[in-house]
C-alpha positions as CSV (number, residue, x, y, z in Angstrom):
1,M,59.8,71.5,71.7
2,K,62.9,70.6,69.6
3,R,64.6,68.3,72.6
4,Y,61.0,66.9,72.7
5,L,60.9,66.1,68.9
6,M,64.7,64.8,69.0
7,V,63.2,62.3,71.7
8,N,60.4,61.1,69.4
9,I,63.0,60.7,66.7
10,A,65.1,58.7,68.7
11,E,62.2,56.4,69.8
12,E,61.2,56.3,66.2
13,F,64.9,55.0,65.2
14,I,64.6,52.2,68.1
15,D,61.4,51.1,66.5
16,A,63.3,50.9,63.3
17,A,66.2,49.2,64.8
18,E,68.4,51.6,63.8
19,Y,69.8,51.9,67.4
20,D,73.5,53.6,66.4
21,K,71.2,56.6,65.2
22,A,69.3,56.4,68.0
23,L,72.5,56.4,70.7
24,S,73.9,59.4,68.4
25,L,70.7,61.7,69.2
26,Y,70.4,60.7,72.9
27,R,74.1,61.7,73.2
28,E,73.3,65.1,71.8
29,I,70.2,65.9,73.8
30,L,70.9,64.4,77.3
31,P,73.7,67.0,78.2
32,E,70.6,69.4,78.2
33,Y,68.2,67.4,80.3
34,R,70.9,67.1,82.6
35,T,71.5,70.5,83.0
36,E,67.9,71.0,84.3
37,K,67.8,67.7,86.2
38,W,64.3,67.2,85.8
39,W,64.3,63.3,86.5
40,S,60.8,62.5,85.7
41,L,61.9,63.2,82.0
42,L,65.7,62.2,82.3
43,T,64.8,58.8,83.8
44,P,63.1,57.4,80.8
45,I,65.4,59.1,78.1
46,L,68.5,57.4,80.5
47,N,66.5,54.0,80.1
48,G,65.9,54.5,76.2
49,A,69.8,55.1,75.8
50,L,71.1,52.2,77.9
51,K,68.9,50.0,76.0
52,C,70.5,51.6,72.8
53,A,74.2,51.5,74.5
54,W,73.2,47.7,75.5
55,I,72.2,46.4,72.1
56,V,75.3,48.1,70.2
57,A,77.4,46.7,72.8
58,N,79.1,50.4,73.5
59,M,80.8,50.1,76.7
60,A,81.5,53.7,77.6
61,D,78.1,54.9,77.0
62,Y,76.3,51.7,78.8
63,T,78.8,52.3,81.7
64,S,77.5,56.0,81.8
65,F,74.1,55.9,81.6
66,L,74.0,53.1,84.2
67,L,76.1,55.1,86.8
68,E,73.3,58.0,86.4
69,L,70.4,55.5,86.7
70,I,71.7,54.4,90.0
71,N,71.7,57.7,91.2
72,K,69.8,58.4,94.3
73,D,67.3,61.0,92.6
74,S,66.8,58.7,89.7
75,L,63.2,57.7,89.2
76,S,64.0,54.1,88.8
77,P,62.7,51.3,91.1
78,S,64.7,49.7,93.8
79,T,64.7,46.4,92.0
80,S,65.9,47.9,88.7
81,K,68.8,49.7,90.5
82,A,69.6,46.7,92.0
83,H,69.7,45.0,88.8
84,F,72.1,47.7,87.3
85,I,74.4,47.3,89.8
86,S,74.3,43.5,89.2
87,N,75.3,44.2,85.7
88,L,77.9,46.7,86.3
89,N,79.5,43.5,88.3
90,E,79.1,41.4,85.4
91,L,80.7,44.0,83.1
92,L,83.5,43.9,85.3
93,N,83.7,40.2,85.8
94,D,83.9,39.7,81.9
95,D,80.6,38.5,81.6
96,C,77.8,39.7,79.1
97,P,75.5,42.3,81.3
98,Q,72.0,41.0,81.7
99,P,69.7,42.5,78.7
100,V,67.4,45.4,79.2
101,A,63.9,44.9,79.4
102,G,61.8,45.4,76.1
103,V,64.4,43.9,73.6
104,Q,63.7,41.1,71.3
105,A,64.8,37.9,71.4
106,E,66.8,38.2,68.1
107,R,68.6,41.2,69.2
108,K,69.7,39.6,72.5
109,K,71.5,37.2,70.3
110,V,73.2,39.5,68.6
111,A,74.0,41.9,71.3
112,R,75.5,38.9,73.4
113,E,77.9,38.2,70.3
114,R,78.8,41.9,70.1
115,W,79.6,41.8,73.6
116,T,81.8,38.7,73.9
117,E,83.5,39.8,70.3
118,G,84.3,43.3,70.9
119,G,83.6,43.9,74.5
120,G,86.7,42.3,76.1
121,G,85.2,38.7,76.4
122,E,87.3,35.6,76.9
123,G,90.0,35.4,74.4
124,G,89.2,39.1,73.3
125,A,91.6,41.9,73.7
126,V,91.7,44.3,77.0
127,T,88.9,47.0,76.7
128,S,89.4,50.0,78.8
129,V,87.3,53.0,78.8
130,V,87.3,56.6,80.7
131,I,84.4,58.1,81.5
132,D,83.8,61.9,81.9
133,M,82.6,62.2,85.3
134,D,82.3,66.0,85.2
135,Q,79.4,65.6,82.3
136,L,77.2,63.2,84.2
137,I,74.8,63.2,87.3
138,S,76.5,60.0,88.6
139,A,76.1,58.0,92.1
140,F,79.8,59.0,92.6
141,A,81.2,62.4,93.4
142,C,84.8,63.5,94.1
143,K,86.1,66.9,96.0
144,A,89.8,67.5,96.2
145,A,91.4,70.3,98.6
146,F,94.7,71.4,99.7
147,H,95.0,72.1,103.3
148,A,96.1,75.6,102.6
149,D,96.2,78.1,99.8
150,S,99.9,78.3,100.0
151,V,102.7,76.6,101.8
152,T,106.2,77.0,102.9
153,L,109.2,74.8,101.8
154,E,109.8,73.5,105.2
155,H,106.2,72.1,105.6
156,E,104.5,69.0,103.8
157,I,101.8,69.8,101.2
158,V,98.4,68.0,102.4
159,L,95.9,67.2,100.3
160,N,92.5,65.4,100.7
161,V,90.4,63.7,98.0
162,Y,86.9,63.0,99.2
163,L,85.0,60.4,97.5
164,R,81.1,60.2,98.0
165,S,78.4,57.2,97.1
166,E,75.0,57.1,96.3
167,A,74.5,54.0,95.1
168,P,71.8,51.5,96.6
169,S,74.3,49.1,97.5
170,P,78.0,48.9,98.1
171,L,80.9,49.0,95.3
172,R,84.3,47.6,95.4
173,F,87.1,49.6,93.5
174,S,90.4,48.7,92.4
175,K,92.4,52.0,92.4
176,L,92.4,55.8,93.1
177,Q,94.8,58.2,91.3
178,V,95.4,62.0,91.4
179,L,97.2,63.5,88.5
180,L,99.0,66.6,89.8
181,H,101.2,69.4,88.1
182,P,104.2,69.0,88.8
183,S,104.0,65.6,87.5
184,W,106.7,64.2,89.8
185,F,103.9,64.6,92.6
186,S,101.5,62.2,91.1
187,A,103.5,59.0,92.0
188,H,103.0,59.9,95.7
189,C,99.1,60.1,95.2
190,V,98.1,56.5,94.1
191,V,95.7,54.3,96.5
192,V,95.1,50.6,95.4
193,S,92.9,47.9,97.0
194,D,94.6,45.2,99.0
195,E,93.4,42.7,96.0
196,S,95.0,44.6,93.7
197,A,97.9,45.3,95.3
198,R,98.4,41.4,95.8
199,A,97.9,40.4,92.3
200,G,100.2,42.9,91.2
201,R,98.6,45.0,88.9
202,D,99.8,48.1,89.4
203,E,103.2,49.2,88.0
204,K,105.8,50.9,90.1
205,S,106.4,54.8,88.9
206,D,109.3,56.3,87.4
207,A,110.2,57.3,91.1
208,D,109.9,53.8,92.3
209,V,107.1,54.9,95.0
210,E,105.0,52.3,96.4
211,P,101.3,53.1,96.3
212,T,99.2,53.2,99.5
213,V,97.1,49.9,99.8
214,A,93.7,50.4,101.4
215,D,90.3,48.9,101.6
216,F,88.3,50.6,98.7
217,T,84.6,49.6,99.2
218,L,82.5,52.5,99.1
219,Q,79.2,52.0,101.3
220,P,75.8,53.9,100.1
221,N,75.7,57.4,101.3
222,E,79.2,57.3,102.7
223,V,82.0,60.1,102.4
224,R,85.8,58.7,102.1
225,C,88.6,60.7,102.8
226,F,92.2,60.0,101.5
227,T,95.0,62.1,102.9
228,F,98.2,62.8,100.7
229,R,101.2,64.1,102.3
230,L,103.7,65.3,99.8
231,T,107.2,66.6,100.7
232,P,108.1,69.7,98.3
233,R,111.7,70.0,96.6
234,K,113.9,73.0,96.6
235,G,113.2,73.6,92.9
236,D,109.3,73.9,93.6
237,V,109.6,77.0,95.2
238,G,107.1,79.6,93.5
239,A,105.7,76.8,91.6
240,T,101.9,76.2,91.6
241,V,101.0,72.7,92.6
242,Q,97.6,71.8,91.1
243,V,94.9,68.7,90.8
244,M,94.5,68.0,87.3
245,S,92.3,65.0,87.5
246,V,91.3,62.5,89.7
247,S,90.8,58.9,88.8
248,L,88.9,56.1,90.1
249,E,89.5,52.5,88.7
250,L,87.2,49.2,88.3
251,H,89.2,46.6,87.2
252,G,88.1,43.5,85.8
253,T,90.4,40.4,83.8
254,R,89.4,42.3,80.4
255,R,87.2,45.2,81.2
256,H,88.8,48.6,82.9
257,V,86.6,51.4,83.4
258,M,87.8,54.6,84.5
259,L,86.1,57.2,86.1
260,R,87.8,60.7,85.9
261,W,87.0,64.1,87.6
262,R,88.4,67.2,86.0
263,S,86.4,70.3,88.1
264,L,86.5,68.0,91.1
265,S,83.2,69.7,92.3
266,S,80.0,67.7,93.5
267,S,78.5,66.2,90.4
268,S,75.1,66.1,92.0
269,P,73.1,69.1,93.5
270,P,73.9,69.9,97.0
271,R,72.3,67.9,99.6
272,Q,72.2,68.3,103.6
273,L,73.7,65.1,105.1
274,R,72.7,63.7,108.2
275,R,75.2,64.6,111.0
276,R,76.6,62.0,113.1
277,R,80.1,61.7,114.8
278,D,83.1,61.3,112.2
279,V,80.8,61.8,109.4
280,I,81.9,64.2,107.0
281,D,79.5,67.1,105.8
282,W,79.9,67.1,102.0
283,D,78.3,70.4,101.4
284,S,80.6,72.2,103.8
285,L,83.5,70.7,101.6
286,H,85.4,73.4,100.0
287,V,87.2,72.8,96.6
288,R,91.0,74.1,96.6
289,Q,92.6,72.6,93.5
290,K,95.7,74.6,93.8
291,T,98.4,75.2,96.0
292,R,101.4,77.6,95.9
293,V,105.0,76.8,97.3
294,L,106.5,79.5,98.8
295,E,110.1,80.0,100.0
296,R,110.8,79.6,103.6
297,S,110.9,82.5,105.9
298,A,114.3,83.6,106.8
299,N,115.5,83.7,110.0
300,I,118.1,86.1,109.9
301,D,118.5,89.9,111.1
302,L,119.4,92.5,108.4
303,H,120.4,96.0,109.6
304,L,121.8,98.9,107.6
305,E,123.8,101.9,108.5
306,H,124.3,104.8,106.0
307,R,123.3,108.6,105.5
308,S,120.3,110.0,104.7
309,E,121.0,111.3,101.5
310,A,123.8,110.7,98.7
311,L,125.4,113.4,96.9
312,L,125.9,113.5,92.9
313,E,129.1,111.3,92.2
314,E,129.8,110.8,95.6
315,V,131.2,107.3,96.7
316,F,128.3,106.7,99.2
317,P,129.0,104.0,101.6
318,M,126.5,101.3,103.3
319,R,127.2,99.3,105.9
320,V,125.2,95.8,105.7
321,V,125.0,93.9,108.9
322,A,123.4,90.2,108.7
323,T,122.7,88.0,112.0
324,N,122.0,84.4,112.0
325,N,119.2,83.5,114.1
326,E,118.6,79.9,112.6
327,T,119.3,77.3,115.3
328,T,121.9,75.9,112.8
329,P,124.4,77.2,110.6
330,I,123.7,78.3,107.4
331,R,125.7,78.0,103.9
332,N,126.2,79.8,100.6
333,C,125.2,82.8,102.1
334,K,125.6,85.8,100.2
335,M,124.6,90.0,99.9
336,V,123.2,91.3,97.0
337,V,122.7,95.1,96.7
338,G,121.5,96.8,93.5
339,L,118.3,98.5,92.1
340,E,115.0,97.2,91.6
341,E,114.2,97.4,87.7
342,E,110.3,97.5,88.1
343,L,110.9,100.6,90.7
344,N,113.7,102.3,88.8
345,S,113.8,104.1,85.5
346,T,116.2,102.9,82.8
347,A,118.3,106.4,83.3
348,S,118.7,105.5,87.1
349,L,119.9,102.0,86.3
350,Q,122.0,103.3,83.8
351,Y,124.0,106.0,85.8
352,T,124.3,103.7,89.0
353,C,127.1,101.8,90.3
354,V,127.5,99.3,93.1
355,S,130.6,97.9,94.2
356,C,132.4,96.7,97.4
357,N,135.9,98.2,96.0
358,E,136.1,102.1,95.7
359,D,138.4,101.9,92.7
360,D,135.9,100.2,90.7
361,L,133.4,103.2,91.0
362,Q,136.0,105.1,89.1
363,Q,135.3,103.0,86.0
364,A,131.7,101.9,84.5
365,C,130.2,99.2,86.6
366,E,127.2,97.4,87.2
367,S,124.1,98.3,89.3
368,N,124.2,95.3,91.2
369,Y,126.8,93.7,93.2
370,E,126.9,90.1,94.7
371,K,129.2,89.4,97.9
372,D,129.6,86.0,98.9
373,I,129.8,85.2,102.7
374,G,129.8,81.4,102.6
375,V,129.1,79.5,106.1
376,L,127.7,81.7,109.0
377,D,127.2,79.7,112.4
378,A,124.1,80.2,114.6
379,S,124.2,83.8,116.0
380,Q,127.2,84.8,114.1
381,K,127.2,88.2,112.4
382,A,128.8,89.2,109.0
383,E,129.1,92.6,107.8
384,A,130.1,94.1,104.4
385,V,130.3,97.9,102.9
386,F,129.0,98.8,99.9
387,F,129.9,101.7,97.9
388,I,127.2,103.5,95.6
389,R,128.0,106.2,93.0
390,C,125.2,108.0,91.5
391,S,126.0,110.1,88.2
392,S,122.4,111.5,88.1
393,T,119.9,113.1,90.6
394,G,116.5,112.3,91.9
395,K,115.3,109.2,94.1
396,R,116.0,105.6,93.2
397,T,115.3,102.2,95.1
398,L,117.8,100.2,96.1
399,Q,117.4,96.4,97.2
400,V,119.5,94.7,100.1
401,K,119.0,91.1,99.8
402,V,120.8,88.3,102.0
403,E,120.6,84.8,100.4
404,Y,121.5,81.4,102.3
405,E,120.5,77.8,102.7
406,V,119.8,76.2,105.6
407,E,118.6,72.3,106.5
408,V,115.5,71.9,107.9
409,V,113.5,68.8,109.2
410,I,110.1,68.1,107.2
411,S,109.6,64.5,109.0
412,E,111.2,61.8,110.6
413,T,112.8,60.8,107.5
414,E,112.9,64.0,105.4
415,R,115.6,66.6,105.6
416,V,115.9,69.2,103.1
417,W,118.2,72.3,102.4
418,C,115.7,75.2,101.6
419,S,116.5,78.4,100.0
420,C,115.7,81.7,101.9
421,H,116.3,85.5,101.4
422,R,115.4,88.4,103.7
423,S,115.3,91.8,101.7
424,L,115.0,95.5,102.5
425,S,114.2,98.2,100.1
426,L,115.7,101.5,100.6
427,E,114.7,104.7,98.7
428,L,117.5,106.7,98.3
429,S,117.6,110.2,97.6
430,V,120.4,111.5,95.6
431,I,121.1,115.6,95.2
432,D,123.9,118.1,93.9
433,P,126.8,118.5,96.4
434,F,127.0,122.2,95.1
435,R,125.7,124.9,93.0
436,L,127.9,126.2,90.9
437,R,127.9,129.5,89.1
438,F,130.6,130.6,86.7
439,T,131.2,134.1,85.6
440,I,133.7,135.3,83.0
441,T,135.3,138.8,83.3
442,S,138.0,140.9,82.1
443,L,141.4,141.8,84.2
444,E,139.4,144.7,85.3
445,M,136.5,142.3,87.0
446,E,134.0,143.4,84.5
447,E,131.5,140.8,83.2
448,R,132.3,139.7,79.6
449,S,129.9,137.6,77.2
450,T,132.5,137.2,74.5
451,V,136.7,136.8,74.8
452,R,139.1,137.7,72.2
453,M,142.2,135.9,70.9
454,L,145.3,136.5,73.2
455,E,143.5,138.5,75.6
456,P,143.6,137.4,78.9
457,C,140.5,136.8,80.9
458,L,139.1,135.4,84.1
459,V,136.8,132.8,85.0
460,L,135.3,132.9,88.4
461,A,133.9,129.4,89.8
462,E,131.7,130.0,92.8
463,A,130.4,126.8,94.7
464,T,128.0,126.7,97.4
465,S,127.7,123.5,99.4
466,L,124.1,121.8,99.2
467,S,125.1,118.9,101.4
468,P,123.4,118.6,105.0
469,S,126.7,117.8,106.4
470,L,130.3,119.1,106.4
471,V,132.0,118.9,103.3
472,T,135.9,119.3,102.6
473,L,137.3,120.2,99.2
474,E,140.5,118.2,98.8
475,S,141.6,119.6,95.4
476,S,140.4,120.7,92.1
477,Q,141.9,120.2,88.8
478,L,141.1,122.2,86.0
479,S,141.4,121.2,82.2
480,L,141.0,123.4,79.2
481,S,140.1,122.4,75.9
482,A,141.7,123.9,72.8
483,P,142.2,126.8,71.9
484,F,142.1,128.0,75.5
485,R,145.3,128.1,77.6
486,L,146.4,129.2,80.9
487,T,148.2,132.4,81.3
488,D,149.9,130.8,84.4
489,E,151.1,127.2,83.9
490,Q,151.8,127.1,87.2
491,W,148.5,127.8,88.4
492,T,147.2,126.1,92.0
493,S,144.2,126.0,93.2
494,Q,143.0,128.2,95.7
495,L,140.2,125.5,97.0
496,D,142.7,123.0,98.4
497,G,141.6,121.6,102.1
498,C,138.5,124.2,102.0
499,V,136.1,123.0,104.5
500,L,132.3,124.0,103.9
501,Q,129.6,123.9,106.1
502,P,125.9,123.8,104.9
503,S,125.4,126.7,102.7
504,D,128.9,128.1,102.8
505,S,130.5,129.4,99.4
506,A,133.9,129.3,98.2
507,T,135.5,130.6,94.9
508,E,138.0,129.3,92.5
509,C,139.5,131.9,89.8
510,F,142.0,131.5,87.2
511,A,143.4,133.4,84.5
512,F,143.0,132.2,80.7
513,M,143.2,133.5,76.9
514,P,142.2,131.8,73.8
515,A,145.4,131.0,71.8
516,A,145.8,132.4,68.0
517,S,144.8,129.8,65.5
518,A,144.4,129.9,61.9
519,E,141.0,127.8,62.1
520,L,139.3,130.2,63.8
521,T,137.5,132.8,61.6
522,G,134.8,134.9,62.5
523,D,132.7,134.6,65.9
524,V,133.2,130.7,67.3
525,Q,131.4,129.2,70.1
526,K,133.6,126.9,71.9
527,T,133.1,124.6,75.4
528,L,135.8,126.1,77.9
529,G,136.5,122.6,79.3
530,H,135.8,121.1,82.8
531,L,136.7,121.3,86.6
532,T,137.0,118.6,89.1
533,L,136.2,118.7,92.2
534,R,137.8,116.0,94.8
535,F,135.9,116.2,98.1
536,R,134.5,114.3,100.9
537,R,132.0,114.5,103.6
538,E,133.0,114.0,107.0
539,G,134.4,110.9,107.7
540,G,133.4,109.5,104.3
541,P,135.5,108.1,101.5
542,L,137.3,110.7,98.7
543,S,134.6,111.3,96.1
544,R,135.4,113.3,92.3
545,L,132.9,115.6,90.3
546,R,133.3,116.7,87.3
547,V,131.5,119.7,86.1
548,E,131.5,121.0,82.6
549,L,132.8,124.8,82.4
550,P,130.4,126.9,80.2
551,H,130.9,127.9,76.5
552,V,132.5,130.9,75.2
553,T,132.3,132.7,72.1
554,I,135.4,133.8,71.0
555,E,135.6,137.1,68.9
556,S,138.1,137.2,65.9
557,V,139.1,140.8,65.4
558,P,142.4,141.7,63.5
559,I,143.8,144.0,66.1
560,A,143.6,144.7,69.9
561,V,144.6,147.6,71.8
562,E,146.2,147.4,75.1
563,V,146.2,150.9,77.1
564,R,149.0,151.8,79.9
565,M,148.0,154.6,82.0
566,P,148.1,155.8,85.7
567,A,145.2,155.1,87.7
568,H,144.1,158.5,88.4
569,G,145.3,162.0,87.4
570,T,145.5,165.4,88.9
571,V,143.9,168.8,87.4
572,R,146.7,170.6,85.5
573,Q,149.0,168.0,86.0
574,P,150.0,166.0,82.8
575,F,150.2,162.4,82.8
576,A,151.6,159.9,80.0
577,V,149.0,157.3,78.2
578,F,150.6,154.6,75.9
579,Y,148.3,152.5,73.6
580,V,149.7,149.2,72.2
581,V,148.0,148.1,69.0
582,H,148.8,144.4,68.2
583,N,148.2,143.0,64.8
584,R,146.0,139.5,65.5
585,T,146.4,138.1,62.0
586,A,148.9,136.1,59.7
587,H,149.3,139.3,57.9
588,A,151.3,143.0,57.9
589,H,148.5,145.7,58.0
590,E,148.9,149.7,57.8
591,F,146.5,151.2,60.8
592,D,145.2,155.0,60.8
593,C,145.0,156.1,64.5
594,I,143.1,159.3,65.0
595,M,142.9,160.9,68.4
596,E,139.7,162.8,68.8
597,A,140.0,166.0,70.6
598,T,138.0,167.0,74.3
599,E,137.0,169.6,76.3
600,H,137.9,167.9,79.3
601,F,141.6,167.5,78.1
602,M,144.4,168.8,76.3
603,F,147.1,166.5,74.7
604,S,150.0,166.0,73.0
605,G,151.2,163.9,70.3
606,S,150.3,162.9,66.8
607,A,146.4,163.5,66.5
608,Q,146.6,161.3,63.2
609,T,149.1,159.3,62.2
610,S,149.5,155.8,60.3
611,V,151.6,153.0,61.4
612,H,152.8,149.6,59.9
613,V,152.5,146.4,62.3
614,L,153.8,142.8,61.2
615,P,152.0,139.6,61.8
616,Y,151.2,138.9,65.6
617,S,153.5,141.9,66.3
618,S,152.9,145.3,68.2
619,T,153.6,148.9,68.2
620,Q,153.2,151.7,70.8
621,L,151.3,155.1,70.3
622,A,152.6,157.7,73.0
623,F,150.4,160.5,74.1
624,N,150.5,163.2,77.2
625,L,147.3,164.2,78.7
626,Y,146.6,167.7,80.7
627,P,143.2,167.3,82.5
628,L,141.4,170.7,82.7
629,V,138.5,169.7,85.2
630,P,138.2,167.3,88.1
631,G,135.9,164.2,88.6
632,F,135.1,161.2,86.8
633,V,136.3,162.6,83.4
634,A,135.8,161.0,79.8
635,L,139.1,160.1,78.0
636,P,140.0,161.5,74.5
637,R,138.5,158.7,72.1
638,L,141.0,157.0,69.8
639,R,139.8,155.6,66.6
640,I,141.7,152.9,64.7
641,Q,141.3,151.6,60.9
642,V,143.0,149.2,59.0
643,K,143.7,150.2,55.5
644,H,142.8,147.7,52.9
645,A,140.6,145.8,55.0
646,P,137.2,145.9,56.2
647,A,137.5,148.0,59.4
648,P,136.3,146.6,62.7
649,K,133.4,147.8,64.4
650,D,133.8,150.7,66.5
651,I,132.1,148.9,69.6
652,V,134.8,146.4,69.3
653,V,137.6,148.8,69.4
654,E,135.8,151.0,72.1
655,N,135.3,147.7,74.5
656,M,139.2,147.3,74.3
657,L,139.5,151.0,75.8
658,P,139.4,152.7,78.9
659,K,136.1,155.5,78.6
660,R,136.9,157.4,81.8
661,I,139.5,158.3,84.5
662,F,139.0,159.9,87.7
663,V,141.0,163.6,87.9
664,M,141.6,164.9,91.5
665,P,141.4,168.6,91.9
666,S,144.7,170.5,92.1
667,D,146.2,171.6,95.5
668,R,147.7,174.6,94.7
669,A,146.0,178.3,95.7
670,S,144.8,180.2,92.7
671,T,147.1,182.6,90.7
672,E,144.8,184.6,89.0
673,P,144.6,188.5,90.1
674,V,141.7,189.7,92.3
675,A,139.7,192.5,89.9
676,A,139.7,195.8,91.4
677,C,136.3,197.2,92.6
């Protein structure tokens, strides 16, 4: 109802001679009527709009309405359509179109003056109008289709542009132009009529490309195909070539009309055309407005030689062999090995180094490495060894790529250097080379959780091979952190030259002690240092693994007690025991030493005495013990206290002293008399 009322209002504006307002209303309501394609309603509305456009000398609207009224589906009589075609030709010939039926004489005179003055008549300025054909149901339709969705660099891009005419009589056009992206292709998609070419109206493009000259008359119900062949450039790889618009131009001396399509689909409803030989079936044409330029497929073989798994911190070798299968030499050939950022975590990228030089891996380097090969002749092979060092375990994806340029023939006159590449992805699994277990013991091989200043201890490092292949431990190097030091400065590794099969174990042992330091007060936890293992797999390069040693708690005690005694005793045979008391502080101390009696031993010596010990000095206490019973017997307990200072905990002193000794039975016969019966 709303549209019907707007049509009535437009007719009232015409009766009131307000043609501009009527034309504005027609522009607003026509898109809705075009959508429904109800020609019994659309035809009279278009006639009314055409009348207004002619009276106000609106060249764009007049041409648009005229192109719709000559459509095959229009209900206008054949004579009217012929009249419309004649008016279009007069318009292009810079004449005033014939008036529409029903226009008053005085309006005709005013309209002719407007067409002469503002319509590009003789002596007037050139008038050019652009008509959006996607919004009309025109007698002319256009479709564009690339030959394929993608094309490689060594092939031409084939674009077909189809034009269909449903006008009642032939119409001659001046120019066909296709606007493409990238824009430099557009200069190769221009077709002009022979008359326009002779007149020299078409200017050359920036690339100075001559346009194609062809007969440009569209016959009724004819489908014309224009084929354009485009040569892609090296820089177009990865780009999408897209048809932005197709323009069909009608040229006069002072008036130019450009019909422009953007959607490039049929602007008329589908209709089955009669099938004849060499006739294009319009309904079967598929619109393909874009195509993608792909890199030329590489004709090169790529082969990798490597172990199945890499070890942590191993210099992992990988041999890359490339064979040129091109029929011509290739240039600018290079190999690239590295991690794919999209498939690897940030940690993997940070803790992976790739190089062709083993020495570079001992320092921080990049996770990608490029090696230039240069020129490679046909059938020639090139190989390179890349070394990879991973500082974290887990899986990572390596990309091995070969890039090169080869000259290919596009056409008889076109040759282009194409960039090609071949890549392989390798999922590399990184595992630990060894399972390491560290144990801290006393010199008696008793496990310890803490150590004391100036008291020697042992560290046992057990390495179990987790490698799937044979591993040789070339050497090991120990680096202790302060305040620890080795008890023997001439320490040598016990693992040098040790060969480990899978699951074999080897143990390294070294003795150390915490040095005296005034900074150590109370219990302090310190890192022991690190152990460096130099190893190689069978036939592989030398690798280095640095392992952090465990943290150790240092007990700060004012005294230390050292015991010197035989390994065992015998019943009723005395033996000497010496207790060496060390002062571990920077001050002189007086110690009270008390030997507690036991039923298993008799002893001689001072049961209770006081001794003075200078800073970082020691004194010795001597006792003779007389065993009374055989077996694994508890020793007499020695208690030590510091005068004028907090006494250490008994458990600390007891941990310094042996608690038992094995007493062997006596081999003498009993001398006691036998009681009388």
